[in-house]
C-alpha positions as CSV (number, residue, x, y, z in Angstrom):
1,M,59.2,129.6,103.4
2,R,62.8,130.5,102.6
3,N,63.3,127.9,99.8
4,F,59.9,126.6,98.7
5,E,61.3,125.0,95.5
6,L,63.8,122.9,97.5
7,F,61.1,121.9,100.0
8,I,58.8,120.6,97.2
9,A,61.8,118.9,95.4
10,R,62.7,117.0,98.6
11,K,59.1,115.9,99.0
12,I,59.0,114.6,95.4
13,H,62.4,112.8,95.7
14,F,62.0,111.3,99.1
15,S,58.3,110.6,99.0
16,K,57.4,106.9,99.6
17,E,54.4,107.2,97.3
18,C,56.7,107.1,94.3
19,D,57.2,103.4,95.0
20,R,53.8,102.8,93.5
21,Q,54.2,105.0,90.5
22,V,55.9,105.1,87.1
23,A,58.9,107.2,88.0
24,P,61.0,104.8,90.2
25,P,62.1,102.4,87.3
26,A,63.1,105.4,85.1
27,V,64.8,107.0,88.1
28,R,66.8,103.9,88.9
29,I,67.9,103.5,85.2
30,A,69.0,107.2,85.2
31,M,71.0,106.8,88.4
32,I,72.6,103.5,87.1
33,G,73.5,105.4,83.9
34,I,75.2,108.2,85.9
35,A,76.9,105.7,88.3
36,L,78.3,103.5,85.5
37,G,79.3,106.5,83.4
38,L,81.2,108.1,86.2
39,A,82.8,104.8,87.2
40,V,84.0,104.2,83.6
41,M,85.4,107.8,83.5
42,I,87.3,107.3,86.8
43,L,88.7,104.0,85.6
44,S,89.7,105.5,82.2
45,V,91.6,108.4,83.6
46,A,93.2,106.3,86.3
47,I,94.4,103.7,83.8
48,V,95.7,106.1,81.2
49,V,97.5,108.3,83.7
50,G,99.0,105.1,85.4
51,F,99.9,103.6,82.0
52,K,101.7,106.8,80.9
53,K,103.5,107.2,84.2
54,E,104.7,103.6,84.3
55,V,105.9,103.5,80.7
56,R,107.5,106.9,81.1
57,N,109.3,105.9,84.3
58,K,110.7,102.8,82.7
59,V,112.2,104.7,79.8
60,I,113.6,107.3,82.2
61,G,115.0,104.6,84.4
62,F,117.2,103.3,81.6
63,G,118.2,106.7,80.2
64,S,117.3,109.6,82.7
65,H,115.4,112.8,81.8
66,I,118.2,114.5,79.9
67,Q,121.4,113.1,78.3
68,I,124.5,115.1,77.4
69,T,126.8,113.4,74.8
70,N,129.4,114.2,72.2
71,F,127.9,116.2,69.4
72,D,129.7,113.9,66.9
73,S,128.3,110.7,68.4
74,N,125.9,108.7,66.2
75,I,122.7,107.1,67.6
76,S,124.4,103.7,68.2
77,Y,125.7,102.6,71.6
78,E,129.3,102.6,70.2
79,S,129.7,106.2,71.1
80,S,132.5,108.8,70.7
81,P,133.8,109.9,74.1
82,V,133.4,113.3,75.7
83,S,135.6,114.6,78.5
84,V,133.9,115.7,81.7
85,S,135.6,117.9,84.3
86,D,134.8,118.2,88.0
87,T,134.0,121.9,87.3
88,L,131.4,120.9,84.7
89,L,129.8,118.3,87.0
90,Q,129.5,120.9,89.8
91,E,127.9,123.5,87.4
92,L,125.4,120.9,86.2
93,N,124.5,119.8,89.8
94,E,123.9,123.5,90.6
95,Y,121.9,124.2,87.4
96,P,118.3,125.3,88.1
97,G,115.9,122.4,87.7
98,I,118.5,119.6,87.9
99,H,118.8,117.5,91.1
100,H,121.1,114.7,90.1
101,V,123.9,114.2,87.6
102,E,125.7,110.9,86.8
103,Q,128.2,109.6,84.2
104,Y,127.8,106.6,82.0
105,A,129.5,104.7,79.2
106,T,128.1,102.1,76.8
107,K,129.7,99.3,74.8
108,P,128.0,96.7,72.5
109,G,129.1,93.1,73.1
110,I,128.2,89.5,73.0
111,L,127.3,87.6,76.1
112,K,128.3,84.0,75.8
113,T,127.8,80.9,77.9
114,D,128.8,77.3,77.1
115,T,125.6,76.7,75.1
116,D,124.2,80.1,74.1
117,F,125.1,83.6,73.2
118,Q,123.2,87.0,73.0
119,G,124.0,90.5,71.9
120,I,124.0,93.0,74.8
121,I,124.8,96.6,75.7
122,L,127.2,96.9,78.6
123,K,126.3,100.1,80.4
124,G,129.0,101.3,82.8
125,I,128.0,103.5,85.8
126,D,130.0,105.1,88.5
127,E,129.7,105.4,92.3
128,H,127.2,108.3,91.9
129,F,124.7,106.3,90.0
130,D,121.1,106.5,91.3
131,W,120.0,102.9,91.9
132,T,116.4,103.7,92.7
133,F,114.9,102.4,89.5
134,F,116.8,99.1,89.5
135,R,116.3,98.7,93.3
136,E,112.5,98.8,92.7
137,N,112.7,96.3,89.9
138,L,115.3,93.9,91.4
139,K,113.9,90.3,91.5
140,E,116.8,88.3,92.8
141,G,120.2,88.9,94.4
142,E,121.5,92.3,95.3
143,L,123.0,95.5,93.8
144,F,126.7,95.8,93.7
145,A,128.9,98.6,95.1
146,I,131.3,100.6,93.0
147,S,134.6,101.9,94.4
148,P,136.4,104.9,92.8
149,D,139.7,103.1,93.2
150,K,139.0,99.5,92.3
151,T,137.5,98.0,89.2
152,S,134.5,95.7,89.9
153,T,133.6,92.6,87.8
154,N,130.1,92.4,89.2
155,V,127.1,93.0,87.1
156,I,123.3,92.9,87.2
157,I,121.4,91.4,84.3
158,S,117.7,91.2,83.3
159,H,115.4,88.3,84.0
160,Y,114.9,88.0,80.3
161,L,118.6,87.4,79.8
162,S,118.9,85.1,82.7
163,N,116.1,82.9,81.4
164,L,117.4,83.0,77.8
165,L,120.9,82.0,78.7
166,R,120.0,80.0,81.8
167,L,122.0,82.1,84.2
168,K,121.4,82.7,87.9
169,V,122.8,84.9,90.7
170,G,126.4,84.0,91.5
171,D,127.1,82.6,88.0
172,T,130.0,84.0,85.9
173,F,130.0,84.5,82.1
174,L,132.2,85.7,79.4
175,S,131.4,88.7,77.3
176,Y,133.2,89.4,74.0
177,F,133.7,92.8,72.4
178,V,134.6,93.2,68.7
179,Q,137.0,95.9,67.9
180,E,140.5,95.9,66.4
181,D,141.3,93.0,68.6
182,V,138.4,90.9,70.0
183,R,138.5,91.3,73.8
184,A,136.8,89.1,76.4
185,R,135.8,90.0,80.0
186,R,134.5,87.7,82.7
187,F,131.7,89.0,84.9
188,T,129.9,87.8,88.0
189,I,126.1,88.2,88.4
190,T,125.1,89.7,91.7
191,G,121.5,90.6,90.9
192,I,118.7,90.0,88.4
193,Y,116.2,92.8,87.5
194,E,112.9,92.8,85.6
195,T,111.2,95.9,84.4
196,G,108.8,94.4,81.9
197,F,110.2,96.7,79.3
198,V,111.4,93.9,77.1
199,D,113.0,96.2,74.5
200,Y,115.5,97.3,77.1
201,D,115.6,94.3,79.4
202,K,117.0,92.1,76.6
203,L,119.9,94.6,76.0
204,F,121.3,96.2,79.2
205,V,123.8,94.7,81.5
206,I,124.9,97.1,84.2
207,C,128.5,97.1,85.2
208,D,131.3,99.3,86.6
209,I,132.1,102.2,84.2
210,K,135.9,101.5,84.5
211,Q,135.3,98.3,82.6
212,V,134.0,100.2,79.6
213,R,136.8,102.7,79.8
214,R,139.4,100.0,79.7
215,L,137.7,98.3,76.8
216,N,137.6,101.5,74.8
217,G,141.0,102.8,75.9
218,W,139.5,106.0,77.3
219,D,141.0,108.3,79.9
220,K,139.5,108.6,83.4
221,D,137.5,111.7,82.6
222,Q,136.1,110.3,79.3
223,V,132.5,108.9,79.2
224,S,129.8,108.3,76.6
225,G,127.8,111.0,78.3
226,L,126.0,112.4,81.3
227,E,122.6,111.5,82.6
228,L,120.6,114.2,84.4
229,L,117.4,114.0,86.4
230,V,115.1,117.0,86.7
231,D,113.2,118.3,89.7
232,D,109.9,118.7,87.8
233,Y,109.0,116.5,84.8
234,A,106.4,119.1,83.7
235,Q,109.3,121.5,83.1
236,L,111.4,118.9,81.2
237,D,111.1,120.6,77.8
238,N,112.0,124.0,79.1
239,T,114.9,122.7,81.2
240,A,116.3,120.7,78.2
241,E,116.0,123.7,75.9
242,D,117.8,126.1,78.3
243,L,120.5,123.5,78.9
244,F,121.0,122.9,75.2
245,F,121.9,126.5,74.6
246,Y,124.0,126.7,77.8
247,M,126.1,123.6,76.8
248,A,126.4,124.7,73.2
249,E,128.9,127.3,74.2
250,K,131.1,124.8,75.9
251,Q,133.8,122.4,74.7
252,D,135.7,119.7,76.5
253,R,139.5,119.6,76.8
254,T,139.9,117.9,73.4
255,G,137.6,120.4,71.5
256,N,134.4,118.3,71.4
257,T,131.1,120.0,71.5
258,Y,128.4,118.9,73.9
259,F,124.9,117.8,72.6
260,V,121.9,117.9,74.9
261,R,118.6,116.0,74.3
262,S,115.7,115.0,76.5
263,V,114.3,111.5,76.9
264,K,111.4,112.7,74.6
265,D,113.9,113.5,71.8
266,S,115.7,110.1,72.1
267,N,112.4,108.1,72.3
268,P,110.0,110.1,70.1
269,M,107.8,107.1,69.0
270,I,107.1,106.0,72.6
271,F,106.2,109.5,73.8
272,N,104.2,110.3,70.7
273,W,102.2,107.1,71.3
274,L,101.6,108.1,75.0
275,E,100.3,111.5,73.9
276,V,97.8,109.8,71.6
277,L,96.3,108.1,74.6
278,D,95.0,111.5,75.9
279,M,92.7,111.7,72.9
280,N,91.3,108.3,73.7
281,V,90.4,109.5,77.2
282,I,88.7,112.6,75.9
283,V,86.6,110.4,73.6
284,I,85.6,108.1,76.4
285,L,84.7,111.0,78.7
286,I,82.5,112.6,76.0
287,L,80.7,109.3,75.3
288,M,80.1,108.5,78.9
289,L,78.8,112.0,79.6
290,A,76.5,111.7,76.6
291,V,75.2,108.3,77.8
292,A,74.7,109.4,81.4
293,G,73.2,112.7,80.3
294,F,70.6,111.1,77.9
295,T,69.5,108.6,80.6
296,M,69.0,111.5,83.0
297,I,67.1,113.5,80.4
298,S,64.8,110.5,79.9
299,G,64.3,110.1,83.6
300,L,63.5,113.8,84.1
301,L,61.0,113.9,81.3
302,I,59.2,110.9,82.8
303,I,59.2,112.5,86.2
304,I,57.8,115.8,84.7
305,L,55.1,113.9,82.9
306,E,54.2,111.9,85.9
307,R,53.9,115.1,87.9
308,T,51.9,117.1,85.3
309,N,48.9,117.3,87.6
310,M,51.0,118.8,90.4
311,I,52.6,121.3,88.0
312,G,49.2,122.5,86.9
313,I,48.1,123.0,90.5
314,L,51.2,125.0,91.3
315,K,50.7,127.2,88.3
316,A,47.0,127.7,89.3
317,L,48.2,128.8,92.7
318,G,50.5,131.4,91.2
319,Q,53.9,129.7,91.0
320,N,55.8,130.8,87.9
321,N,57.6,128.7,85.4
322,V,61.1,129.6,86.7
323,G,60.1,128.4,90.2
324,I,58.7,125.1,89.0
325,R,61.7,124.5,86.8
326,K,63.9,125.0,89.9
327,I,61.9,122.3,91.7
328,F,62.7,119.7,89.0
329,L,66.3,120.8,88.7
330,Y,66.6,120.2,92.4
331,V,65.1,116.7,91.8
332,S,67.7,116.2,89.1
333,F,70.5,117.3,91.4
334,F,69.4,114.7,94.0
335,L,69.3,111.9,91.4
336,I,72.6,112.9,89.8
337,G,74.2,113.2,93.3
338,K,73.1,109.7,94.3
339,G,74.3,108.3,91.0
340,M,77.6,110.0,91.3
341,L,78.0,108.7,94.9
342,W,77.6,105.1,93.7
343,G,79.8,105.8,90.6
344,N,82.6,107.0,92.9
345,I,82.3,104.0,95.2
346,I,82.4,101.6,92.2
347,G,85.2,103.4,90.4
348,I,87.4,103.8,93.4
349,I,86.9,100.2,94.6
350,L,87.8,98.9,91.2
351,C,90.9,101.1,91.1
352,L,92.0,99.9,94.5
353,V,91.4,96.2,93.7
354,Q,93.5,96.5,90.5
355,H,96.2,98.4,92.2
356,Y,96.7,95.9,95.0
357,T,95.9,92.6,93.2
358,R,96.9,93.4,89.6
359,F,94.3,90.8,88.5
360,V,94.0,92.3,85.0
361,T,97.2,91.4,83.3
362,L,98.9,92.5,80.1
363,D,101.5,91.1,77.7
364,P,104.8,93.0,78.4
365,A,106.1,92.4,74.9
366,I,103.2,94.6,73.6
367,Y,102.3,97.0,76.4
368,Y,105.7,97.2,78.2
369,L,103.8,96.3,81.4
370,D,102.7,93.0,83.0
371,A,99.4,94.4,84.5
372,V,97.0,97.3,84.0
373,P,98.3,100.2,86.1
374,V,96.1,102.7,87.8
375,D,97.0,106.1,89.2
376,L,94.1,108.2,90.5
377,S,94.9,111.5,92.2
378,I,92.5,113.4,94.5
379,Q,92.8,116.3,92.0
380,S,91.7,114.2,89.1
381,L,88.8,112.7,91.0
382,I,87.5,116.1,92.0
383,L,87.8,117.4,88.5
384,I,85.9,114.4,87.1
385,N,83.1,114.8,89.6
386,I,82.8,118.6,89.1
387,G,82.8,118.2,85.3
388,T,80.2,115.4,85.4
389,L,77.9,117.4,87.8
390,V,78.1,120.6,85.8
391,A,77.6,118.8,82.4
392,S,74.7,116.8,83.7
393,M,72.9,119.8,85.2
394,L,73.4,121.8,82.1
395,M,71.8,119.0,80.1
396,M,68.8,119.1,82.4
397,L,68.0,122.7,81.4
398,G,66.5,121.5,78.1
399,P,63.9,119.0,79.3
400,S,62.9,121.3,82.2
401,H,61.8,123.8,79.5
402,L,58.8,121.4,78.9
403,I,57.3,122.8,82.1
404,T,56.6,126.1,80.4
405,K,54.4,124.4,77.8
406,I,52.0,122.8,80.4
407,E,48.7,124.7,80.8
408,P,47.1,124.6,84.2
409,A,43.5,124.1,83.0
410,R,44.3,120.9,81.1
411,S,47.1,119.6,83.4
412,I,44.9,119.6,86.5
413,R,42.6,117.1,84.8
414,F,45.6,115.1,83.6
415,E,45.9,111.5,84.9
């Protein structure tokens, strides 16, 4: 017979006699341990990856991957202007790793209605602005168009501000800006967005950049800075570092130096917090592997003890320890495979249910999200399964060593 060990293992695993013996309850417990452990690992990875991606995308949506500002600007939104030429914009659009460049300008102000008021940040954008993020998070109304030749009074505000100040699409409001002379501007709401990122939702009102330039008395080529989107987020640090040294050699027409920083540099607390989540996943994976492994060890030991008589007979017939250990490792493989099959089914179904129904909710004020996100890639799923299978089989090598201690003369009489 070409593979005697596999033949015997299949007879043991698929034998109907085992329904009347001790092994099945232990086997079922072992398979349940593998299934639940794998399902928890799949859910853990999917939730953490989804959470990191959702929070990261919200931060990037408000501030892009890389910002280029005046080197002398402080960290407040009342920024010093920097001049941007068409030549510089073309160079940045053609820079390796950059796929989109847009200009922006910010201005702190006070949004006031007849009964309430709230501090805001007016963020001015131009006609080249990428609306993807706000289009995906638009709840009411529509986005407004920006013309290079005409100043628009249209804005979009957050759902948080609309509720706080009791504003709706089509309403107008006054916004006051404190400088040498207090200035007021009237705006019309065309759309209401909601990202769930309350720290930013309660601040930003998106408007035409020409409004901010007029308030600050800036020239047509002056802005608070440039926002750049990269092709590959994994290369963000390298792209930002290369761009930092590239822009350090340049100055605008008034002698200002450019300062480059990535979204990680401008939001260190958020991204450091997201990196800590990776450690949580590692701990969960180790614990689940340990639980699943020990249940399989218990199950295999019970199967070996229950088959002691058979082991003695095989040894008496000349089968060596290595061959008999292979038999029980094959049995372990069948059990682990069956448990992993159910674990994948349970884990994937739970991920799909959460993705489409979002039935597990979160408090956006704490977690920046209104529901638990899941993001499970085929690559992650394959790696989890391979890791679980390899780790579980390696853990089976220890208990299978018990076979070498069984003596044929005594084991044949074993009941």
